[in-house]
N, C-alpha and C positions, 0 to 999 in steps of 0.2 A: 442787758443784751446790747445796747446802743455802745455803752463806753467799752466791752472784750470785742463789739466789730471794728471799733474805732481803734482800740489800742491796736488790735490785728495788720487796718491799713496802715498804720505808722509805723509801724516794724520793718512793715513790704516793703515803705518808702526806701526806708534810711539803707534796708538790707540790697536793695537795688542801684541805690548809688554807690555803695562802694563797691560792685562788681562794675557798673558802668567807669566807675574814673579810671578803675584798672583797665580796664578792654581802650578807652580813649588813647590812652598814652603807647597799648601795642598799636592804636591805628597811628601816630605820630610818629612811630619810629619807623614803619614799612616804608623801607628803596634802599634805595644806596648812601652810605656812606664813606667817605675818601678821608685818607692824611697819610705825610708823608715826612717823614723822619731820620737822622742820621743814626747807624751801627758803626759801632768803631773800628768793624775790620773792613766789613761792604759795603757800606758806605751808603747815599742816601737810599732809604727802600720808604717803596709804596703798601699803605692796607689799606682794605678796604672790606666795610662788612657791607651786605645784601639781608637785609630782612625782609620776609617774604610772610603770607598769613598764616595762622595755624603755628603758629610760632617757631616754623624753620628760616634759619640763616645761612649765609654762605662769607666766610671768609676765605680771602684772597691775599696773599703778603708777596709782593716780585723784589727781587732782591737779585733783580738780573733772570731767574727766571719764574714764574706763576706757583705757587705752593697754594692750593683748593683745601679746605678743609666745608665741610659739610656741619652742620650743628642746626642744633633746638636754643631757643631763647626763652627766658621766661622774667615777667616784669612785677616786680611788686614794692610799694611804698618807689624809692628812688635806688631801688637796688637793681641790677640788671644779669640772670645768670646764664652764663649759656655753658652747656654742653654735649661735648665734640662726637659727631657720631664717632667717628677712627679713633677715640681714645679713651684710655684709663679717667682721665682726669678731667676734672670739667671746674671749673669760672668763676667768680662770682666776684662782681664789679660794683663796691659799694657806693665806689664813687663816679655813676652813669650821674648824668644828672643833665637835664635838658634846658641848655645854654636859651634856644631860642629854636624857632620851627626850624633852622637851618646848620646848626651847632649841637654836638654833644659832644663831652666827654667819657670816654670809656675807659679805665683803668687811666693812665697817664696820657694821654693822649686829646689832643681833641681831634677830629671827623667832622667834616662837612657834608652836609646834603650834595650830592649828584644831581648839577637841572636832569630833565629828558630830554 
């Protein structure tokens, strides 16, 4: 009986650790992230992601005027999946890497956390 109880406690601890790790990653990405890059025809554009709690996000692309897309996101391992609210397609960035607390890589661009 004691072995069974011990096994159940160990199993619950290991199961909880994985969930907490994913939740910690989600908490770490919450906030505003911005980058700038060149588009051949347009010139310099800025792109921002605002990651909110409960998996909500907004992308703002400024190429002369703001294009705002609402989305949701999921994080699993080192991958972020963005699901656009107003589009059929979904993007999955397997190159999502948390570089530091202030920089992340999404797709081909490095985004910096905006100061509050």
